[in-house]
Phi, psi and omega in degrees: 000140180279132178287156181293336178292329184279354177288339175266122185303327182289343181267347183276138174260123179237170182266023180126174180287167179299323178296318179294319180294320178295317179298319179295318179298312181298318179298317180289319184290317180268056181259176178296323181295320179292317178298318179297321179297311182294319179293322177299317177297316179302313182293317179298315180296319179299315179294314180299317180299312182296317181296315181291320181290329176284327181281326181240099187300313183288354182295326183297329181262001181284127183293326179294323179294313184285325187259341183242303186292313182297314178293330182276336186302312181296324181291312180296315180298317180295320179295315180298314180295319180296325179284329182276318187276075183288340180273355180294145182282071177293156172302148187308317184294333181266338188284344189281344183210164177295322180294326176295317178292327176299312179297317178302316178297320178299313183293312180294322176296321176297318177296318179295321178296316179298315179297320180297312182294319180293319179295317179299317181294317181294317179293321178297319178292325182287325186250018183293154182271009180290134181290157177293148181297144181293146178294152179292146179293155179294147179294152180293146178294153180294153180295155181295150181289145180292149181295141179262144180252000000 
């Protein structure tokens, strides 16, 4: 419950302006530890995917694998690791509770999933087996000039 003293802005003690708090959040969230967490999830998913696809041949062409399991894997993995790894240097706002670490795992897993899908698409476009388009045919020669009299 808010005390009646805090209803007057001059009586409230805050930890800075909203702009300062937002800047602090952004600085903490986009830290090296967060980047390392997301890149780690990306690498783990890449390894798990390759091992499973090499071990189970029809898995690569399975629509459930490509459309459900692969997109969900980084998010689920990030949430599980975020809930288990309580000693990891999470940003302060996420480190205080399981729900905070859960949200952190969702966000980092989503970023890792996005990075995975974009990288896969870029590599696929770069290394596709589609032949280069055929050159355009040469233009037809001009018609012969009419005879002059």
